[in-house]
C-alpha positions, 0 to 999 in steps of 0.5 A, spaced: 500 500 500 502 506 498 502 511 504 499 518 503 504 522 501 506 517 496 499 519 494 501 526 493 507 525 490 505 521 484 499 526 483 504 532 483 508 527 478 503 526 474 501 533 474 507 534 471 506 530 465 506 533 458 499 533 456 497 532 448 491 536 448 486 538 443 487 538 436 486 544 432 483 546 425 489 547 420 484 552 417 480 558 421 478 565 422 478 570 428 477 575 432 483 577 436 485 583 441 492 583 441 497 587 446 504 587 446 508 590 452 515 591 452 520 594 457 519 601 453 512 601 451 504 598 450 501 597 444 495 594 442 492 591 435 484 588 434 481 586 427 479 579 424 484 574 422 484 569 418 489 564 417 489 558 412 495 554 413 491 549 407 494 555 402 499 557 406 496 564 406 493 570 412 490 576 412 489 581 418 483 586 417 484 591 422 479 596 425 482 601 423 481 599 416 488 596 415 488 589 411 496 585 411 495 579 407 501 575 408 504 570 402 508 564 405 511 559 401 515 561 395 513 568 396 515 570 403 512 576 403 507 580 408 503 585 404 500 591 406 494 592 401 489 596 399 481 594 399 482 591 392 487 588 394 493 591 390 500 590 393 502 597 397 508 595 400 511 589 404 516 586 409 519 580 408 517 573 412 522 569 417 519 564 419 514 558 415 506 559 417 506 553 422 498 551 425 495 553 431 498 547 436 500 545 443 507 543 443 508 536 444 512 537 452 506 542 453 504 541 461 497 540 463 497 547 468 490 547 471 483 547 469 479 554 470 475 560 469 477 562 462 481 568 461 476 573 457 470 568 457 469 567 466 463 563 465 466 557 461 472 553 463 478 552 460 484 548 460 490 552 462 497 549 457 504 551 458 511 549 454 517 553 452 521 554 445 528 553 447 535 554 443 539 549 446 539 549 453 536 557 453 529 558 454 527 563 448 519 564 449 514 562 454 507 560 452 501 559 456 495 557 452 487 557 454 483 553 451 474 551 452 475 545 457 473 538 453 472 541 446 475 537 440 477 541 435 480 545 441 477 552 441 483 557 443 481 563 448 487 566 450 495 565 449 500 568 453 508 569 450 513 571 455 518 572 450 525 571 453 530 571 448 537 568 450 534 569 458 533 577 456 526 580 457 523 582 451 516 583 453 510 579 453 504 578 447 497 577 450 491 575 445 485 573 446 480 569 441 473 571 439 468 568 435 472 562 433 470 558 426 474 553 423 474 553 416 478 555 410 476 562 409 474 565 402 481 564 397 479 571 394 482 574 401 488 572 399 488 576 392 494 580 392 496 583 385 503 586 384 506 582 389 512 582 384 513 589 383 511 592 390 516 596 393 519 593 400 517 597 406 523 602 409 519 602 415 519 594 416 523 595 422 517 600 426 512 599 431 506 597 427 511 591 422 514 589 429 508 588 433 504 584 426 510 579 426 509 578 433 502 577 432 504 572 427 508 568 431 514 571 428 519 572 433 527 571 428 527 579 429 528 579 436 534 574 435 537 578 429 544 580 431 544 578 438 551 576 440 549 571 444 546 567 437 551 565 433 556 561 440 549 558 442 548 556 435 554 553 434 554 549 441 548 546 439 551 544 433 557 540 437 
C-alpha cells in the first residue's frame, strides 16, 4: 500500500506529465485583441485574423481599416494592401507558417475560469521554446475545456530571447470559427513590383510580426546568437 505522502508525490508527478491536448483546425478565422508589452511601451491591435494553412496564407483586417496579407511558401512577403488587394508595400517573412497547436512538450497546468470568458472553463497548457538549453519563450495557452477540435480563448507569450526580458504578447480570441476562409481574401496583385517598406523595423510592422508568431527579428544581431548555435550544433 502507498502512504499518503506517496500518493501526493504521485499526483504531483502526474500533473507535470506532458499533455497532448486537443487538436485545432488547420484553417480558421477569429477576432483577435492583441496586447504587446515591452520594457519601453505598450501597444494594441484589434481585428479579424483569417488563417489558411492549407493555402499557406493569412490575412489581418485591422479595426482601423488596414489590411495585411501574408504570403508564405515561395513568396515569403507580408503585404500591406488596399481594399482592392493591390500591394502597397511589403516586409520579408522570416519563418514559415506554423499551425495553431499545443506543443508536444506542453504541460497541463490546470482547469479554471477562462481569462476572458469567466463563465466558461478553460484548460491551461504551458510550454517553452528553447535554443539548446536557453529558454527563448514561454507560452501559456488557454483552450475551452472538453472541446475537440480545440477552441483557443487566450494566449500569453513571455519573450525571453537569450534570457533577456523582451516583453510579452497577450492574444484574446473571440468568434473562433473553423474552416477555410474565402480564397479571394488572400489575392494580392502587384506582388513582384511591390516596393519593400522602408519601415519594416518600426512599431507597426514589429507588432504585426509578433502577432503572427514571427520572432526572428528579436534574435537578429544578438551577440549570443552564433555562440549558442555553435554550442547546439556540437
